[in-house]
PLY file of the C-alpha trace (Angstrom):
ply
format ascii 1.0
element vertex 98
property float x
property float y
property float z
element edge 97
property int vertex1
property int vertex2
end_header
-41.21 4.02 8.77
-38.80 2.96 6.00
-37.56 6.52 5.47
-34.87 8.29 7.47
-33.62 11.81 7.16
-30.87 11.98 4.56
-28.16 13.16 7.00
-28.54 10.04 9.13
-26.96 7.81 6.47
-23.66 9.69 6.83
-23.81 9.39 10.62
-24.46 5.64 10.41
-21.60 5.16 7.93
-19.25 6.48 10.61
-20.46 3.94 13.20
-18.59 0.68 13.80
-20.10 -2.77 14.23
-20.63 -3.94 17.78
-18.66 -7.17 18.15
-19.45 -8.27 21.69
-22.95 -9.28 22.71
-22.49 -7.83 26.19
-21.88 -4.38 24.66
-25.37 -4.31 23.14
-27.96 -2.42 25.13
-30.69 -2.12 22.49
-34.04 -3.91 22.26
-35.48 -4.29 18.75
-39.20 -4.98 18.26
-40.19 -6.02 14.72
-43.75 -5.57 13.49
-44.20 -6.55 9.84
-47.06 -4.65 8.21
-46.69 -4.87 4.45
-44.12 -4.43 1.68
-43.94 -2.08 -1.26
-42.06 -2.10 -4.58
-40.59 1.39 -4.14
-37.00 1.55 -2.88
-34.92 4.69 -2.39
-31.93 5.05 -0.10
-31.73 5.03 2.82
-34.31 2.29 3.22
-35.11 -0.74 5.32
-35.26 -4.14 3.61
-36.06 -7.60 4.91
-34.87 -11.00 3.69
-37.00 -14.15 3.84
-34.77 -15.23 6.76
-36.05 -12.28 8.82
-32.78 -10.33 8.52
-33.45 -6.59 8.34
-30.83 -4.26 6.87
-30.79 -0.48 6.78
-29.48 0.09 3.24
-27.61 3.38 2.90
-26.76 2.75 -0.77
-26.63 0.00 -3.37
-25.55 -3.24 -1.62
-24.38 -1.16 1.37
-25.87 -0.99 4.84
-26.20 -2.04 8.46
-27.80 -5.20 9.82
-30.43 -4.28 12.41
-31.99 -7.72 12.89
-30.32 -10.99 11.97
-28.12 -13.76 13.21
-25.78 -13.47 16.17
-22.71 -14.23 14.05
-22.61 -10.76 12.49
-24.38 -8.88 15.26
-26.28 -5.62 15.57
-25.06 -2.81 13.28
-22.83 -5.13 11.24
-21.81 -3.01 8.23
-21.23 -4.49 4.77
-20.80 -3.19 1.23
-21.69 -6.48 -0.46
-25.24 -7.29 0.67
-27.10 -9.32 -1.97
-29.99 -6.89 -2.38
-31.87 -9.34 -4.61
-32.54 -11.43 -1.50
-34.37 -8.53 0.19
-37.69 -6.80 -0.28
-38.63 -3.33 0.98
-39.72 -3.34 4.62
-42.42 -0.94 5.72
-43.15 -2.37 9.15
-42.03 -0.81 12.40
-38.72 -1.18 14.21
-38.71 0.09 17.76
-35.28 0.79 19.27
-34.90 1.31 22.99
-32.20 1.09 25.64
-32.11 -2.18 27.51
-31.96 -1.06 31.11
-31.65 -4.50 32.74
0 1
1 2
2 3
3 4
4 5
5 6
6 7
7 8
8 9
9 10
10 11
11 12
12 13
13 14
14 15
15 16
16 17
17 18
18 19
19 20
20 21
21 22
22 23
23 24
24 25
25 26
26 27
27 28
28 29
29 30
30 31
31 32
32 33
33 34
34 35
35 36
36 37
37 38
38 39
39 40
40 41
41 42
42 43
43 44
44 45
45 46
46 47
47 48
48 49
49 50
50 51
51 52
52 53
53 54
54 55
55 56
56 57
57 58
58 59
59 60
60 61
61 62
62 63
63 64
64 65
65 66
66 67
67 68
68 69
69 70
70 71
71 72
72 73
73 74
74 75
75 76
76 77
77 78
78 79
79 80
80 81
81 82
82 83
83 84
84 85
85 86
86 87
87 88
88 89
89 90
90 91
91 92
92 93
93 94
94 95
95 96
96 97
């Protein structure tokens, strides 16, 4: 599940972070299976804190799971990739219809 089609990285780079919690209508289900040493971009990586980032390039990507301070789809170009390992579990995205 760690692989995305190459064109998606460009589409995600054009997205903006969602700043307000009430704007978020996405449920994220995390199922950690195992990790691997291989890492190409785009790829999913997880930190020991549970933060999951979709890396679109070196030190660049979107937070998918993490703390509420930065929020869903927070984009940064200075992620400390050494704090992450490749994530090969499953992320399930769905609309929150409540």
